[in-house]
N, C-alpha and C positions, 0 to 999 in steps of 0.2 A: 711560800714553803721552800723555794730555792736558797732564799736568804739565811733561814733557819739551817738546812742541811750545808751552807757555806759555814756559817758559823760552828756546826759540828765538826766539819774538817779543821776550821783554823785550833778547835780546841784539841782536836787530836795531833795536829801539827806541833802545838807550845807543849802538851804530852811529851810527844817525840823527841823534840828538842831536850826540854826539860831532862829527860832518861838518859839522854846522851850526854848533857854536860857532870850530871850526878855520876855515870857511871865508872868516871877516873878517880873518885876518892873513896869508891865502896870496895868493900874487903868480903863480906859473907852476908851476900845482897838475897841468899834464895829463899828465904821465908817470905820475904818484903816482896818480891817475885813472884812467887805462889799466889799472894794477896790480889797483888796485880794482874795477876791470870785472871784470880776469881773476880776482880772488878771488872774486865775485859769482858769475860763470860757474862755477869752480870749485865753490862753494858751491851754485850750482841743479845743477851735476852728481852732487852730491853726495847730493844730496835725490834725485835721480834714483834713483840708484842704492840709496838707502836705501829709495826710496817699490818701488822694484821686488823687492829683498829682502824689503820687508813686503808684498806681494803673491804674491812667492813662498812666503814660509813661509805665509802663509794659505791660498793654497789646497794647498800639503801638507796642512796642518791640516784642511780643506773634506774633504779625500778618507778621513781618518780620524776625525773626530769627528764626531758627531749635530747634530742639528738645532740644540740651543740654542749649540754653539760655532759654526756658521752663522751665528746671528743675531750673535751678537759679533763677527764677521767683519766680516760687513755694516757694524755699523754704526762699528765700527773703519776700515773702507775708505771709509765716507760721512764719518768727521771727516778722515782723511787727505786727502780729494778738498776739502771746504770749508778744509781749512788750506793746500791746493795755490793752493785760489782765492784765500785771504786774501793767499798768501804772493804770488803775481803779482799781484795788484792792488797790495800795499805794493811790492812793486819797481819796476811799471810806472811806479806816483807817485812812487816816489826818483828814477827815472829823469829823469820828466819835471819834475822839481822841482831835479837836479843841473844837467839839462841849462839850466834857466831859469839857475840859481845859476854855472854855468859861463859863460855868455853876460854874465852879469853883471857875474864875475870876471875873466874876458878883459878887457873894458872898462877894470877898477879897474886888473885890472894891467898894462896897457898904460901907463894915464897912471904908476901908483904905480913901474911898473920903470924910469920914465926918472928916478925922483926915490931910490928906493931897489934898488940890489939888493944891498948887503951884507946887508940885511935878508933879502934876499929869499932868500940862499945859509942865512944861519941858520934861519928857520925851515924852511928846505927839509931843513937837517942835522933840528931838531926831528919835522917830520913823517914824515921816513924812521924816525925812531925811536918817535914814536908807532905810526906804523903796523906796525914789524917787531913793536913791543909788543902791537900789537892781532890781528893775525897769529899770533902765538905763543899769546896769549891764545883765540884763535877755535880755534885748532888743538887745544887744550888741552879747551876745551869740546866740539867735535866729537867727542874721542875719549871723554869723560866721557858724552857722548850715546849715543854708538855700544855702549858699556858699558852704559850703561842701557836701552838697547833693548835689546840683548841678553840681560840680564839678566832684563828682562820679560815677553821670549818664552820664554826656559827656565822662568821661575816657569810662565808660561802653558800652555805645554805639561806640562809636570810638573802643573798642575792638572788640564787636561785628561784627562793619563792616569790620573789618579786617579782623575776624575770618570767616564770610560768603563770603569775597572776595579769601582768600587763599582756603578754601573750596571749594569754586567754582572751582579757576582752578585748584587745583589738581582733580577735577572731569573730566575737559575740558581734563587734560594732560591724565588720566586714560581713557576716553571714545577715545582719539586719539590713546592711545597706542593698546587699544584693536580693534581700527577699522584697526588699521594697521596690528595686528596679522590674527585677524579674516580675513582680506582681504589676506593674504598669506596664511593663511591656504584653502583660497576658492581655489583661485589658483593652491595650490599643490594637492586639490581633484580633481580639473577640470583637470591637466595634469594626474592624476592616474585614475581616471574615463574613459576619451579619452583611456586611453594606455590600460585598463582591457576592456572598450568596442570595439576597435582595436581586441583584443586579442580574446575576446569570438564572434565577428562576425567572425572572419577568422575561428575558432572552430567550429563554428557552422555551416558555409558554408561547410566547409568539411564535416562535420558527417552529414549536411542535403542533399548535394550532393552525398556522397557515400551510405546514406540508402536511399536516392530518386531512384539512381541507381538498388540497390539492389531490393528494392522494384519493379520498373518498371520489372527488369526482371524476377521476379517472378510470377507478373502479366501475363509478355508475356510467362513466362513458364504455368502457368497455364491457361491463354487465349487459347493457343495450345493443352494444354491436354484436355480442353475444347471441343475445335475445333473438336481434336479426337475424344473425349469420343464422341460429337453429329455426328461424321459421322459414328462411332460405334453402336450407338443408332439406327441412321436411316438405317443401314445396315440389327440390328435387325429388325428392325421396317418391313422393305424390307420383311425380311425374316421372319417374324413373317406372316405378309400378303400373302405371297405366300403359307407357311405351312396354313393358313388357307382356301388360295383357295385352294389347294390341298385338304384338309382335307376334302373341302364341297362337292368336287366332289366323286361320286362312284368309277370312274373309275379310276381317277388320287389316291385315296386313295388304290386303288389297289396295283399302281404302284408303292406308297410307300413302301408299305408291302412288295414287292418281289423288290424291290431297297434293302432294308434293309436285307432281307434274301439273296442275291445275295451277299452283302459285307461279310456276316458271311461266307457264302462258299467259298469263293475268300480265307479270310484270313486262313480258317482252311482245305480245300481241295487243292490238284490241279487238271486244269482245264478235267485229263482224270479224274478221280474220279465222276465227274457228269457231266449232259445235261440239257439243258434249253428246256422248250417245247416241252416235250418227250409224244408223244399216247401210253401211257402204257398199255390198255385196246385193244386189240386186237380187231378190226370191228367196232370201236369206234371214233369218229372224235375230241373228247374230248381232248385236251394236257393239261399234267399238268406243272406248271410253274418251277418246276426243281424234278430233279429223280438221285438219288445215283447209282452208276453202281458197288451192288455187286457180286465177285464171286459165279457162281454156283457149282453144282456139278461135271459139264462137264467142264474143265478149257478151253475151247472157247465158252462157253455160260454163256452170265450176266444177272442178276437179278435186276430189277428197284426196289428202293423203293421210291414211290412218295410223295414229299414237297409240298403242298399248303401254301400258306397265307391268312390268314382274316383276318379283322379289323371292325367289328361292332360298328361303334365309337360314332352313333344316340343314341342305346341304353343304350351305356358304356355313355355317357355325361348327359343322363336324367336320369340314375345310379347315380351321382355324385351330381347333381343339386339336387336330391332327398335329400340323405344325408348331406346335406351344409342349406337345409331349414328343417333336423329334422323331417318328416312327414314317419310317421313308416309305414303307409299304401303304401303310395306311394314309399317307398323302397324296400318291398314288392313287387309289383307290378312289377318295374323297374325289380329285378332282377328275377321275372319270365317270363318276358321280354328277359332279355338276355340268361337264360339258353335254351329259347323256340330258339333262333337266332344260340346259339353253335351247338344245337343238328341236328337244320336243316343245319347246315355248312358240320356235321361231316356226315349226311346220304348221303348229295349231293358229300362228297368226294367220302364215301367209293364206291357208286352207279358208280362214273366215273373213276378211277381211279386202284382199285385194283383188280389184273386177276392173280389168281395163277396159275402155276407154274412160267407163266412170270414176274410177280413183289411179292413180298412180299405178305402176308396175312395180313399185316396192312398199315397203311400210317400216315403220321406227319402230322397235323394240327401248321400251325404255328402263334401264335400273337404277336404282332411285339410290344407292349406294356407290360412291366413287370405289370404294379399294373392289366391290363386287364387279363393277366395271373392268378395273384395271385388271384384278384376275381373267376375265374372259380375254382381254388383248395380249394378255402374258401366254396363252397358247400359241403357238404358231400356226397357221393356217385355219383356224377356228371366224376368226372374223370375216375371211374370205370364203368359206365354205357359204355361210350364213347368207351373206351376198348373194354367191353366185347360186346355190340351190334352193335356198326360200326365199330371195329376194326380200332379205331382211337386215335393215341397219340400227347396228346397238349402239347405244349411246348412255351415256351417266348423265347427271346433273348438267357437269359443263359443258360437254360437248353439245348437247342439247340447247343448252343456250345460246351457244355460237351457232349452229345452224338453225337455231332460228331467228336469229339478228342476220346473219346472210339473207335468209326466206324476208326478212322483215325490209333489207334494201332493195332486195327486188320488189317488192310489192311497191314501195316507193318509188322506182323507177317507171312502172306500170302507171303509175298516178299520175307522174310528170307527164309521160306520153300522151295520156288523155286528156290532160289540161296543160298540154304548153300552149296553145293561144291564151289562156288565162296567164300563165308565168309570163308568156311575151308581153301583155300590155302591164303586169305589173313592173319588169323589167324600165319598160318605157319612164311610168311614173318613178321609180327609183333614179334615172337617169337624169328626170329634170330637178329631181328635189337633191342630188347630189350637189348639181351644178349651185344650185342655192345654200345648199351646205358648203361648197368649196370658198364661193364669197364672204360667207359669215366667220366661215375658218382665219380665212384670209386677216381680214380685219383682227381678229381674237391675235394672232400671230402678231400683227405689228403693236397690237396694246401691249402684248407681255413682252415684246423687244424692249419695248418705252421703259414698260417696271422693272425691267430686269437691268437696263442702263443706268437708271437709278437708284436700283437696290448697290449694284456694283460698285459706283462712284460712293454713295453711302458709307460702302464696305469700307472701300478704299482710305477714306477719310477720316468718318468717325467713331471706325471700329479701331483703325491705327491708332489715333488719337488717346481713346480708352484704354487702348493695350497698353502704350507707351505710360500713360498716368499708374496702371495698376500694375506694374511690372514689379515693383519690389514689394506689394500687398500678398501678404501669405495667404496659400488657398487652401478652403477647409476639403474634408472628404466628401461625399454625397449624402453620409448618416446626416452628420452636423447641418449641412446646407440645408436639407430637408425638413429638420427640427428649428431652423432661424428663420427659414422663408416660407413654412407649413406647406410644400410642393406636394402634390400626391405621390403614391407611390410608381405608377406609370412614369410618370417625370423622373422620376431619381434613378429609374432603368435607364432613361435616355442619358443621363449625364453620367452614368457607369460607363455605358456604351461608347460615350464619346472620351 
């Protein structure tokens, strides 16, 4: 295409030169110039048609070809536009030059026509022949140019078709290759996923079965513990209900205090040291719950120490409820009622059970609840009033136990005094046996010293040698040593302590 444009430019340059050379001999060239201008206009129209056909052809190819052909068309269009601009500039310059030449030539022709009219006719004929020859040559060149352009466009279209076909084939081959590779990858992934799914399912199944088994076992253990707890709670509830029933009845409440007092006496004293339901006052039908046997001045005569249990639970509960509500007036009234009830109990016990010298000159009132006993002690002067006025000593479970232990020591002292001769004989026998034991102990001491010296020698020699040999040996932990040596758990704890 560029070669064709260069040929056209060369032809135009030749025409320009030819016209310039011939202008010197021309006299009357206006008609011929009009024909030249007409030829130029035809040439312009032909160029426009060619340009239009080229643009149409490029437009058709642009719809069919890919991005590469589009770039080529753009480049060709730019070249044609550049050629059109250059050609227009050359034509414009040529027109200007021709106008100048025409003006000069007209002036010369006017002067020259007066002198040489025959030469003009001759030159006109020659010019007509030259123009005719130029027109024929130009037509042939235009035909050749059209043929060349048609051939070039045909070759270009063929190349584009071949390139498109080759590109299509390559794309199809690439698609087939990619599809095969994707299918292979898909199959491999499917196989691997199936294997992974099987492995994961097996592990999940094993783990799930294990966890479910452990969970069900834990749940069963917890349910069993809950059932046991519920059974214990039911037992406690029934016990609380029984206790509530017992405490709600005055008679059974007294039995509860009596039962607790009897347990304390059984734990500390022997059955020979106390009695139950004893008539301590002569001429009276009232029996005290328990009475301790104390030795009198005469060895064969006994003195009784009466012990009676009391439990004013209604007054005590009223006092506790008053404390919970925080009502000071109600607390004070409840305390007064409780103190009055305790004093009435002390007066009743003193009148019924104290009868010196058959009994001691005092009696013990047992309160089965420590908090109740603490409440009695909390009131200043009450304990001293009970002792001084009614000869009553108030005790709780703890203080009664301490008092009975003191009495038990007294009983033992009396027993030792009564059996002092027997004790002396026993001490003599013990002294003899102790001498024998001392001799045996001396022999054992010597043997132990001998064994200790042997062990010390063994520790200094054999143990030191073994420690030096095993100095660079790595030491296991206690758990690892247990696994290797199969030691019991208690031995592992000893190793940890060391």
